[in-house]
N, C-alpha and C positions, 0 to 999 in steps of 0.2 A: 755111625759113631760121630760125636761132635768134633773130634780131632780131624777125621777125614773131611768133614764138612768145611772146617776152617781152612784146610789145605786146598781143597777144591776152590773155595771162594777166593783165596789169595792168588791162585794161579789164573783163574778166569778173570779176575780183576786186572791182572797184568795184561791179559789178552785184549779185553775191551777198552782199557785205558790207552793201550797202544794204537787201537784203531780209531781213537778219538770219540768213542761213544760215551755220552754223559750218563754214567751210572755210578751210584755210590756203593761202597762195600756193604753197607747195611741192606740196601735194596737187593744186591746180589745174593747176600746171605739168606734173605727171606725167600728169594726165588729158589735157591738151592735146597732149602728145607722142603719145599713143595716137590722138587724133582726127586729127592730121596724117597718120598712117599708115593711116587707114581710108578706103577709097574711098567708103563710104556716108555720110561726114561731110564737111562743108565749112565753111570760115570765110572771111568777107569783112571787110575793113577799110575804113574811110572816113577820108580825110585832109583837113585844111585846110592847104594847102601841104605842109609836112613834119610837121605835127602830127597824130598819130592822134586822131580824135575819136569814132569809133564802131566797133562790131563786131557782126556777126551770125553766128549758128551755125545751120546747117541740117543735116538728115539725111534719109535715105531709110528709110522704115519699111514693113515688110511685115506686122507684127502688127496686131491690132485697135487702132483709134484711135476714140475716142468721136465718133459722128456721121458718120464717113467711110465710104465704100464699101470693099468688099474690094479687095485688091490693093495695088500699090505706091503710096505717097503721100509727098509732101514734108512735112517737119515743121520748123517754126520753133522750134528748141530754146532759143535765147536771143538777145536783142538789147539793145544798150546804146549810148546816145549821151550824151556829156558834157552835163550840164545846161545849160551856157551855149550849147550848139548845138541845143537843142530848138526846135521850130517852124520849122526850116529845111528840112524835107523829107528830112533825111539818113536817118532811120529808115525812111521809106517807100521810099527808093531802095535801102537795104540789103535790104529784104524783096523788092522787085521783082527784084533780082539773084538772090536765092535761088529765087524762083519760076521764073525763066528757067532756072536750073541744074536744078531739079527737072523742069521740062518737057522739057529735053533728055534726061533720064534716064527718060522715059516716064510721068511722073506727070501726073495730071489733077486732082489735089486737093492743097491745101496746108493743113495743120492746125497748130494751136498751142494754147497754154494760158496761163493766168495765175492767180495767187492771187486768192481772192475779195475780199480787202481792197485789192488793187492796182487802184484805179479808173483811175489814169493809163494803165496797160497795157491795161486793158479798153477804155477809150475810144479808145486808139491802134489797137487791133485793129479796132474797128468803123469807124473813120475810113478805114482803108486797104482795107476791103472784106470783112473776115472777118465771119461770122455766128455768133452763139452757138448751140451745139448741145446741150450738157448741162452740168449743175452737179453736182459731187461734193463731199461733205464727208467728210474722213477723220477717224477717231477713234483715240484712243490711251488705253489704261488701264494703269496700273501694277498688275501682278498680284502676289499675295502670294508670298513666297519658299517654295519647296518644301523647303528645308532646315530641319529642326527637331530638337529634342532633347526627350526625356521627362524631366521634373523632378518631384520630389515637391512637392506643394502645401504651401506655407508661408503665413505671414500675408500677405505681399505678393502672392502669386499668388491667394490667396482674394479679395483686394480687386479684382484684375483680372477674376476669374471672375464675381463677383457680378452686375455689370451684364448679363453675357450670360445668366445664369440668370434674372434678373428679367425680361429681355425675352422669353425663351423660355417660362418657366413662370409669369410674372406675380407672383412673390414668391420670397423665399429659402426658403420652406417647401415641402416635397415631400410629397404624400399618397401613400404607398406601403405596400402590404401592411397596410392598416387602421390606419396610424399616421401622424402628422404628424412629419416629420423636418426638422431645421434644417440646411440645406446649408452654412451658415457655419462649422460646427464639424466637418464631416466630413473624414476623411483622403482623400487622392486623389493623382492625377497629372495633369500638364498637358503638352501638346505646345507648346513655345514656339519662336519664331523670332526671330533677331536681324535687325531690319529697317533698321538704319542703322549707319554706322561707329561711332556712339556706343554701340552695343550696347543700344539700346532694345528690350526684348523685347515680343513680341506673342503673345497666346494664340491658338493655332490649333485647339485642342481640349482637352477635359478629361474626366476620369472621377473621380467621387466614390463612395466605398463605405463600408460599415459591417460590422463583425463582430457577429453576434448569433445566438443559438440554434445555435451550432456551424457556421454557414455564413458565407461572405463574400457580401454582397449588393451588387451594383452598383446604386447609387441613381440616378445620372444619368450619361449618356454622351452627349457631343455633339462633333461635328467641325465647327468653323467653316469649315474648308477641306476640301472633299470630294475623294475620288479619289486621295489620295497615301498611304493606309495609316495614317492617324493613329489611327482607332478601333481597328484591329487591334493596333497597337503599344501602345495604352493597355490593352487587354485582356490582352496578354501580360505587361505590367508588373504588373497586379493579380493575375495568376496567381502570379507570383513572390512577391508580398506575402502571398498566402494560404498558399502552401507554407511560407514562412518562419515563419508564425504557427501552423503545424500544422493548418491548415484544408484539407480536401480537396474541398470542394464550393463552387461559385460559383453564385448564382442571380441572376436579373434579371427585373423585371416590365416589361411593356409593355401598352398598351391594345389593344382588339380591332380598332381601325382601322389600326394601324401595321404594314401588310403588309411594308413595307421592313425593319422590325426582325425580322419573322418570318424573312425570307430571310437577313438579315445574321447573326443568331446561329446559325441552323442550319448555315450554311456554315462556321462557326468551331467546330463540334463541340458546340454546345448542343443539348439535346433539350427538347421541350415536356413539362413536368412537371406542370403544373396549370392548370386554367381555373377562374376564380372569377366566375361569372355575377353581374351586378349590383354588383360590387365598386366600380365608379366612381360608381354612384348613392350608395353608402354613403360614399365618399370625399368627396363634395360636402358632407356634413355637417361634415367637418373643414376643407375648403377650397372654399368656395362658388364661387370663380373658375374652377373646372374647367369647360370649355365642354361644352355638350350634344352638339355635333356635331364630329367630327374630320376626318381626311383623307378626301378623295373623298366628302364628304357622309355618311359613315358615323356613325350615332349612337354616342356614347361610353357604353358600359355596363359592359363586362367587363374583367377584368384577366387577362393571360396570363403565366404564369411559365415561363421557360426555365432549364435547369440544365446544368451541366457538372461532371463529377467529374475531379479532378486525379490 
């Protein structure tokens, strides 16, 4: 009956609104229409004379339910009693009717749940004979956007990149190829993402380079977000910059422990062009903060150069 559906919707709306769940009455009414047509769902109402004061929603579940045995079981999906009618046994009676209905349908267990902070619901369940079986805590993390664009590094982007460089490399200075380079003055490209309607950009990766001795050298390349092609896109961009400047060779240095870089550059067409044993021992004279041990416990000693011709 439409009248019953409206009553159920009004009472359940009070329940969900009180629990802070964002659901509109229209959405709830549409859901209830489906419930009324589903033989595995049932709703019971409690009245004080002609006044509706409580509702319970039960279902038959065949899927896994925490703590329950396999097979069909009843489930207390929702229960609500107007606050002024609490402690009158109405909630217990609504659950008892659901249990009877579930038993008639072959169930031997009745399951339920409540939010961890809802101590009233928790105590109610214990009072009417439920036993706690398990506790679950659900987590949510906002992930970084996978949409990005490649921008030329300007003063503002340099300021955003520097904290990342300082954290990764310990200082703005990079000891590469027997020389100390200042990352704050290098040209480069950054992958940036708009993270809010206000278009506040976030750096997802960056590449800084220098032209010297007839080559373009990648001085530092880092992806803050992995697995979405940022590093490859940055390399393609610096290739275009090199070609535009009439340079046909790009080189990049890495340390002897960085096997990930070995695979990465070779998969993108770079070849191993030079090994400089002991180069990192010498680089510590320029930058003492270079650690003695790198990835996988490998001693940091040597510099490996990769090269690609354009």
